[in-house]
C-alpha positions as CSV (number, residue, x, y, z in Angstrom):
1,X,0.1,-0.2,0.0
2,X,2.5,2.3,0.9
3,X,4.6,1.7,-2.2
4,X,1.3,2.2,-4.6
5,X,0.7,5.6,-2.2
6,X,4.7,6.7,-3.1
7,X,4.2,6.3,-7.0
8,X,0.8,7.7,-6.8
9,X,2.5,10.7,-5.1
10,X,5.5,10.7,-7.7
11,X,2.9,10.6,-10.6
12,X,1.2,13.6,-9.2
13,X,4.1,15.8,-9.1
14,X,5.4,15.0,-11.2
15,X,1.7,15.7,-13.3
16,X,1.7,18.8,-11.5
17,X,5.6,20.0,-12.2
18,X,4.6,19.5,-16.3
19,X,1.6,21.5,-15.7
20,X,3.5,24.1,-14.7
21,X,6.3,23.8,-17.4
22,X,4.1,23.7,-20.1
23,X,1.2,26.4,-18.6
24,X,2.7,28.4,-15.6
25,X,2.5,30.0,-13.5
26,X,6.3,31.8,-14.1
27,X,7.5,34.4,-12.6
28,X,7.6,37.5,-14.6
29,X,10.4,39.1,-14.9
30,X,11.4,42.6,-14.7
31,X,13.0,45.1,-16.5
32,X,16.7,45.6,-17.3
33,X,19.5,46.0,-19.7
34,X,18.5,44.6,-22.4
35,X,21.4,45.6,-24.5
36,X,23.6,43.6,-22.4
37,X,21.9,40.4,-23.3
38,X,24.0,37.9,-25.1
39,X,21.0,37.4,-27.8
40,X,20.8,41.2,-28.4
41,X,24.4,41.4,-29.5
42,X,23.4,38.3,-31.4
43,X,20.7,40.6,-33.3
44,X,23.0,43.3,-33.7
45,X,25.9,41.0,-34.8
46,X,22.8,39.5,-37.4
47,X,21.7,43.0,-38.9
48,X,25.4,44.7,-39.4
49,X,25.9,41.6,-41.5
50,X,22.8,42.2,-43.6
51,X,23.8,45.3,-43.8
52,X,27.1,45.0,-45.0
53,X,25.7,43.2,-47.9
54,X,24.6,46.5,-49.5
55,X,27.0,48.3,-51.9
56,X,26.5,52.2,-50.3
57,X,29.3,54.5,-51.7
58,X,27.9,57.2,-53.3
59,X,27.5,56.2,-56.5
60,X,24.3,55.2,-56.9
61,X,23.5,54.8,-60.9
62,X,20.1,55.8,-62.3
63,X,17.1,54.9,-60.1
64,X,15.7,52.3,-62.1
65,X,11.6,50.7,-61.1
66,X,8.7,49.1,-61.9
67,X,5.5,47.4,-59.9
68,X,2.9,45.3,-60.1
69,X,-0.5,44.2,-58.4
70,X,-2.7,41.4,-57.5
71,X,-6.1,40.7,-56.1
72,X,-6.0,38.5,-53.2
73,X,-9.8,38.2,-52.2
74,X,-10.2,34.6,-51.9
75,X,-13.1,32.8,-52.3
76,X,-16.5,34.0,-50.8
77,X,-16.9,32.3,-47.5
78,X,-13.7,32.7,-45.9
79,X,-13.4,33.6,-42.9
80,X,-12.2,37.5,-42.7
81,X,-9.3,38.6,-40.2
82,X,-9.1,41.2,-37.5
83,X,-11.8,40.6,-35.2
84,X,-12.5,38.0,-33.1
85,X,-15.7,38.2,-32.6
86,X,-16.6,37.1,-35.9
87,X,-15.9,33.8,-35.0
88,X,-14.4,32.6,-38.1
89,X,-18.1,33.5,-39.3
90,X,-18.3,33.1,-43.6
91,X,-17.4,36.1,-45.7
92,X,-20.7,37.6,-47.8
93,X,-18.2,38.9,-50.9
94,X,-16.5,41.4,-52.2
95,X,-17.4,44.9,-51.2
96,X,-14.1,46.5,-52.9
97,X,-11.6,45.1,-54.5
98,X,-8.5,43.8,-52.1
99,X,-4.8,43.6,-53.8
100,X,-1.3,42.7,-52.4
101,X,1.5,45.6,-54.6
102,X,4.9,45.4,-55.1
103,X,7.3,48.1,-56.3
104,X,10.8,47.3,-56.9
105,X,13.5,50.0,-57.0
106,X,17.3,49.0,-58.4
107,X,20.0,51.7,-57.7
108,X,22.5,49.0,-60.4
109,X,24.3,48.2,-57.4
110,X,20.9,46.9,-54.5
111,X,18.0,46.0,-55.5
112,X,14.4,46.5,-53.0
113,X,11.4,45.2,-53.0
114,X,8.5,47.1,-50.7
115,X,5.2,44.6,-50.8
116,X,2.3,46.0,-49.7
117,X,-1.0,44.0,-49.0
118,X,-4.9,44.5,-47.6
119,X,-4.8,42.5,-44.8
120,X,-4.3,41.9,-41.5
121,X,-1.2,41.2,-41.2
122,X,1.8,39.5,-42.9
123,X,2.3,36.4,-41.3
124,X,5.7,34.3,-41.3
125,X,4.6,31.2,-42.8
126,X,3.4,33.4,-45.8
127,X,6.7,35.0,-46.1
128,X,8.8,32.1,-45.9
129,X,6.8,31.0,-48.6
130,X,7.6,34.2,-50.5
131,X,10.8,34.6,-50.1
132,X,11.7,31.4,-51.0
133,X,9.4,31.0,-54.8
134,X,11.0,35.1,-54.9
135,X,14.8,34.0,-54.6
136,X,14.0,30.8,-56.6
137,X,12.4,33.0,-59.6
138,X,14.4,36.4,-59.6
139,X,18.0,36.2,-57.3
140,X,16.3,38.4,-54.6
141,X,17.5,37.8,-51.2
142,X,15.5,38.0,-48.1
143,X,17.1,40.7,-46.5
144,X,15.5,42.5,-50.0
145,X,11.8,42.2,-49.5
146,X,9.9,44.4,-46.8
147,X,6.7,43.1,-46.2
148,X,3.8,45.7,-44.8
149,X,-0.3,44.5,-44.2
150,X,-2.3,47.8,-44.3
151,X,-3.5,46.2,-41.3
152,X,-7.6,46.4,-42.6
153,X,-9.8,44.1,-40.4
154,X,-12.2,43.6,-43.4
155,X,-9.0,41.1,-45.3
156,X,-9.2,37.8,-45.7
157,X,-8.4,35.0,-43.2
158,X,-7.5,31.5,-42.9
159,X,-3.9,32.0,-42.8
160,X,-2.7,30.7,-39.4
161,X,-2.3,27.1,-38.2
162,X,-3.1,27.0,-34.2
163,X,-5.8,28.0,-31.8
164,X,-4.7,32.4,-31.8
165,X,-4.6,31.9,-35.7
166,X,-8.2,30.7,-35.0
167,X,-9.3,33.4,-33.1
168,X,-8.4,35.8,-35.4
169,X,-8.7,34.9,-38.5
170,X,-10.6,31.8,-38.9
171,X,-9.7,27.8,-39.1
172,X,-7.2,27.2,-41.2
173,X,-6.6,26.3,-44.9
174,X,-4.1,25.5,-47.0
175,X,-5.7,26.2,-49.8
176,X,-5.9,30.0,-48.9
177,X,-2.5,30.4,-47.8
178,X,-1.3,28.8,-51.0
179,X,-3.2,30.7,-52.8
180,X,-2.0,34.4,-50.4
181,X,1.6,33.0,-51.4
182,X,0.8,32.6,-55.1
183,X,-0.5,36.1,-55.7
184,X,2.5,37.7,-53.5
185,X,5.3,35.8,-55.5
186,X,3.5,36.9,-58.8
187,X,3.3,40.4,-58.3
188,X,6.7,40.9,-56.7
189,X,8.2,39.0,-60.0
190,X,6.7,41.4,-62.6
191,X,7.4,44.3,-60.5
192,X,11.1,43.5,-60.3
193,X,11.3,42.7,-64.1
194,X,9.6,45.4,-64.9
195,X,12.6,47.7,-63.2
196,X,13.9,48.8,-66.2
197,X,12.7,51.9,-67.0
198,X,14.7,54.6,-65.4
199,X,12.9,56.8,-62.7
200,X,12.4,59.7,-60.3
201,X,11.9,59.8,-56.4
202,X,10.7,62.3,-54.5
203,X,9.2,62.3,-50.5
204,X,7.5,63.7,-48.1
205,X,5.0,64.2,-44.7
206,X,2.6,66.6,-43.5
207,X,1.2,65.6,-39.5
208,X,-2.9,65.0,-39.9
209,X,-4.2,65.3,-36.7
210,X,-8.0,65.2,-38.0
211,X,-7.8,61.8,-38.0
212,X,-6.2,59.8,-35.4
213,X,-5.9,59.5,-32.4
214,X,-4.5,57.6,-28.7
215,X,-7.1,55.2,-28.0
216,X,-5.8,53.8,-24.7
217,X,-4.2,56.7,-22.8
218,X,-3.6,61.3,-23.6
219,X,-0.3,60.8,-24.5
220,X,1.1,61.2,-28.4
221,X,0.1,60.2,-31.6
222,X,2.5,59.5,-34.6
223,X,-0.4,61.9,-36.7
224,X,2.7,62.6,-40.1
225,X,0.7,61.2,-43.4
226,X,4.3,60.2,-44.9
227,X,4.0,59.8,-49.1
228,X,6.5,59.3,-51.4
229,X,6.4,59.4,-55.4
230,X,8.1,57.4,-57.8
231,X,8.4,58.9,-61.3
232,X,9.3,57.1,-64.6
233,X,10.5,58.9,-68.0
234,X,6.9,57.9,-69.6
235,X,5.4,59.8,-66.6
236,X,4.0,57.0,-65.0
237,X,3.6,57.8,-60.9
238,X,3.9,55.3,-57.8
239,X,2.4,56.7,-54.5
240,X,3.4,54.6,-51.5
241,X,1.4,56.5,-48.3
242,X,1.6,55.8,-44.6
243,X,-0.6,56.2,-42.1
244,X,-0.3,55.6,-38.6
245,X,-4.5,55.3,-37.4
246,X,-5.8,51.4,-37.3
247,X,-8.1,50.1,-39.9
248,X,-10.6,49.6,-38.0
249,X,-13.8,51.8,-39.3
250,X,-15.2,49.1,-40.5
251,X,-16.7,46.9,-37.4
252,X,-17.2,43.5,-37.2
253,X,-20.4,43.4,-37.7
254,X,-18.8,43.5,-41.9
255,X,-18.9,40.5,-43.5
256,X,-17.7,41.8,-47.1
257,X,-14.0,41.9,-48.1
258,X,-12.8,45.7,-48.2
259,X,-9.9,47.6,-47.6
260,X,-11.4,49.8,-45.1
261,X,-9.8,53.5,-45.3
262,X,-6.3,52.8,-46.6
263,X,-8.4,51.1,-50.2
264,X,-10.4,54.2,-49.8
265,X,-7.2,56.3,-50.3
266,X,-5.1,54.3,-53.0
267,X,-8.6,54.3,-55.4
268,X,-8.9,58.3,-54.8
269,X,-5.0,58.9,-55.5
270,X,-5.0,56.3,-58.3
271,X,-8.5,58.4,-59.5
272,X,-7.1,61.7,-59.5
273,X,-3.6,61.1,-60.9
274,X,-4.0,57.8,-63.5
275,X,-1.1,56.2,-61.6
276,X,-0.5,53.1,-59.0
277,X,-0.7,53.3,-55.4
278,X,-0.2,51.5,-51.7
279,X,-0.7,51.8,-48.5
280,X,2.1,51.0,-45.8
281,X,0.7,50.3,-41.7
282,X,2.3,52.9,-39.8
283,X,2.7,52.3,-36.4
284,X,-0.9,51.8,-35.1
285,X,-0.6,50.5,-31.8
286,X,-3.0,52.6,-29.6
287,X,-3.6,54.8,-32.6
288,X,-7.3,54.6,-33.5
289,X,-8.4,56.4,-36.4
290,X,-11.7,59.1,-35.6
291,X,-13.3,61.2,-37.9
292,X,-16.1,64.5,-36.7
293,X,-18.4,63.8,-39.8
294,X,-22.1,62.3,-39.0
295,X,-20.9,59.4,-41.8
296,X,-20.7,55.6,-40.8
297,X,-19.7,52.2,-41.8
298,X,-18.1,52.4,-45.3
299,X,-19.6,55.7,-45.9
300,X,-16.8,56.4,-43.4
301,X,-14.3,54.7,-44.9
302,X,-14.4,56.8,-47.5
303,X,-14.7,59.8,-46.4
304,X,-11.7,59.3,-43.9
305,X,-9.3,58.4,-47.3
306,X,-9.9,60.7,-49.9
307,X,-9.7,63.4,-47.1
308,X,-6.0,61.7,-46.5
309,X,-5.8,61.2,-50.3
310,X,-6.2,65.2,-50.7
311,X,-3.6,66.2,-48.6
312,X,-0.6,64.2,-50.4
313,X,-2.8,65.5,-53.8
314,X,-2.1,68.9,-52.5
315,X,2.0,68.4,-52.0
316,X,3.3,65.9,-54.4
317,X,3.4,68.0,-57.6
318,X,6.2,70.0,-55.2
319,X,8.5,67.5,-54.9
320,X,12.2,68.0,-55.6
321,X,12.2,64.7,-57.7
322,X,16.3,63.3,-57.9
323,X,17.4,60.1,-60.4
324,X,20.4,58.6,-58.4
325,X,19.5,57.3,-55.0
326,X,21.1,55.3,-53.3
327,X,19.1,51.7,-52.3
328,X,20.2,49.6,-49.2
329,X,18.6,46.9,-47.0
330,X,19.2,44.8,-43.7
331,X,16.6,42.2,-42.6
332,X,16.6,39.5,-40.3
333,X,14.4,37.1,-38.2
334,X,14.9,38.2,-34.9
335,X,15.9,36.3,-30.9
336,X,13.4,37.7,-28.8
337,X,13.2,38.6,-25.3
338,X,11.4,35.6,-23.2
339,X,7.4,36.2,-23.9
340,X,5.3,37.6,-21.1
341,X,2.1,37.0,-21.1
342,X,0.9,38.0,-18.0
343,X,-1.7,37.1,-16.3
344,X,-1.0,38.9,-13.0
345,X,1.5,41.4,-12.5
346,X,3.3,39.4,-10.7
347,X,2.9,36.1,-12.8
348,X,3.2,34.7,-16.4
349,X,2.3,31.9,-18.7
350,X,5.0,29.5,-19.3
351,X,6.5,30.4,-23.3
352,X,6.1,26.9,-24.0
353,X,2.0,27.4,-23.9
354,X,2.7,30.1,-26.8
355,X,4.1,28.1,-29.3
356,X,1.1,25.7,-28.3
357,X,-1.4,28.3,-29.2
358,X,1.0,28.4,-32.6
359,X,3.2,31.7,-31.3
360,X,6.6,31.2,-31.9
361,X,9.7,32.8,-30.3
362,X,11.1,34.7,-33.1
363,X,10.5,37.9,-35.6
364,X,11.2,39.3,-38.6
365,X,13.0,42.6,-38.3
366,X,13.4,44.8,-42.1
367,X,14.8,48.1,-42.8
368,X,15.3,49.4,-46.4
369,X,17.1,52.4,-47.4
370,X,16.0,54.4,-50.1
371,X,17.9,58.0,-50.3
372,X,17.5,59.4,-47.4
373,X,14.0,58.1,-46.7
374,X,14.7,54.7,-44.2
375,X,11.7,52.0,-43.9
376,X,11.6,49.9,-40.7
377,X,9.6,47.6,-40.8
378,X,8.6,45.8,-37.1
379,X,6.5,42.3,-36.7
380,X,4.6,43.8,-34.4
381,X,1.6,46.4,-33.6
382,X,4.3,48.6,-32.8
383,X,3.1,51.9,-31.0
384,X,2.9,54.7,-32.2
385,X,4.1,56.7,-29.0
386,X,7.6,55.2,-29.4
387,X,7.8,55.9,-33.8
388,X,7.3,59.2,-32.5
389,X,10.6,59.4,-30.0
390,X,12.5,57.4,-33.0
391,X,11.9,59.7,-35.4
392,X,13.0,62.6,-33.6
393,X,16.4,60.8,-33.5
394,X,16.1,60.2,-37.1
395,X,15.9,63.5,-37.7
396,X,19.0,64.5,-36.1
397,X,20.7,61.7,-38.3
398,X,19.3,63.3,-41.2
399,X,16.8,60.1,-42.2
400,X,13.0,60.8,-42.9
401,X,11.9,57.3,-41.2
402,X,8.7,55.8,-41.9
403,X,8.5,53.2,-38.7
404,X,5.8,50.5,-39.8
405,X,4.6,47.2,-38.2
406,X,3.5,44.3,-39.8
407,X,6.9,43.2,-41.3
408,X,6.5,38.8,-42.1
409,X,5.6,38.1,-38.4
410,X,3.7,39.8,-35.4
411,X,4.9,38.8,-31.9
412,X,2.4,41.5,-30.9
413,X,2.0,44.6,-29.7
414,X,5.3,46.7,-28.6
415,X,3.8,49.3,-26.2
416,X,6.6,51.9,-24.1
417,X,8.2,50.3,-21.6
418,X,7.3,52.9,-19.3
419,X,3.8,51.6,-19.0
420,X,5.0,48.4,-18.9
421,X,5.5,47.5,-14.7
422,X,1.9,50.0,-13.6
423,X,-0.6,48.2,-16.2
424,X,-3.0,45.9,-14.5
425,X,-5.2,43.2,-15.8
426,X,-8.4,45.0,-15.4
427,X,-7.7,48.2,-16.5
428,X,-8.4,49.8,-20.0
429,X,-4.4,48.7,-21.6
430,X,-5.5,45.4,-19.8
431,X,-5.9,44.1,-24.1
432,X,-2.6,45.9,-25.1
433,X,-0.4,45.4,-21.8
434,X,-1.7,42.3,-21.0
435,X,-3.6,39.8,-23.8
436,X,-0.8,41.2,-26.9
437,X,2.1,42.7,-25.2
438,X,4.2,39.5,-25.9
439,X,8.1,40.8,-25.3
440,X,8.0,42.0,-21.7
441,X,9.3,45.1,-20.2
442,X,11.9,45.8,-22.1
443,X,10.0,45.5,-25.8
444,X,10.8,49.3,-26.5
445,X,14.4,49.1,-25.6
446,X,15.1,46.1,-27.5
447,X,13.0,47.4,-31.2
448,X,14.7,50.7,-30.7
449,X,18.0,50.1,-30.1
450,X,17.8,47.4,-33.0
451,X,16.5,49.8,-35.2
452,X,19.0,52.4,-34.5
453,X,21.5,49.8,-35.5
454,X,19.6,49.3,-38.5
455,X,19.7,52.4,-39.7
456,X,23.2,53.6,-38.6
457,X,24.5,50.3,-40.5
458,X,22.8,51.6,-43.7
459,X,23.9,55.1,-43.8
460,X,27.0,56.1,-45.0
461,X,29.0,56.4,-42.4
462,X,28.1,53.3,-40.5
463,X,28.9,51.4,-44.7
464,X,32.3,53.2,-43.6
465,X,32.4,50.9,-41.1
466,X,31.7,47.4,-41.8
């Protein structure tokens, strides 16, 4: 009898230990100097190595450009991605066409491609397939591609295996993933193949606070509406625009595919200019949309998009266009801090559970230089408050920094470190700082410093020392 009790006790202890190991709770860890961690230095080394493969010598050749797009609305019935309260219900149709768009640029030494899609995020499995296929067909390396999603909450779902993916994008469907991978690949390959025409480009930005607010706290917003224009010798033009307000004008009751306000913005630019337009989701963390008019639903999305397009149209004709523009890129899969999904200020779930739920432990950081413009692609909903500080630093480096989200992976929200310890699971910050803030108390310091490293590595002085 004693032997049986002993065995039962050992089994019980083992089960409890296994439950704690695999599920939690684990003690939450507090902030520290993340830059002193070995994994952080390995990330820095990887960024510098990737940047070192670009040629930055102050003597770029003539700029050449090409662009292309493909529709990405899957069959009706495929779930939409973006609101958990939809519970994976089938879509009912296409309200307005959604696309993946690609802009390929070359300076004679290096090529870069900006890829923008009307999607919630660009998931890692999709980005991985596209990088592999594009490399095979064009020779373009993975670190030459910057992925971005507009973050519309009315784009295609079905692309994510795992419980978390099912919650926000519906039941996984391998056919949807394959369809998206093929459309992305075709758009990038065509853009690259058409990048033989000489071109010129210019960029600018204007603060637009009428359509954005901080939904979490009384704090700064990244109000910048950034725009870049590429013009070929034949007059054809491509517009690249970025803004940081969440595209959640269309709520969870909408069941039709739509680009939300970014789609209306792009269509307005194309209608007014006869050109090609693509939208890059900015630093949307804590940044939501706002509008003072009486419209709602699709009419509200149209009004916001048209209003932002007018801000661009009123300014682009005054841009100075340059024909010789230095291009460079750096892209790396990051080693991340230990995941910390908190259930209490002092306790977190096991990082092993995160993997079981379909969330892996890495993320992709991408930085692309186009002249004085630097596109920083983050694998997250990146905070607009942090973006404001990063841009202020970039100004001191003579860099026009575009801080972007959803670059080929997703690691939750990246929010300001100053709020992390004080946040409570029952407060108004619970969603961003508990449910969706996975990278711990050093998340701002981690991503900010690595972005600075990437920008520096791609600058003239940074490359000279590589």
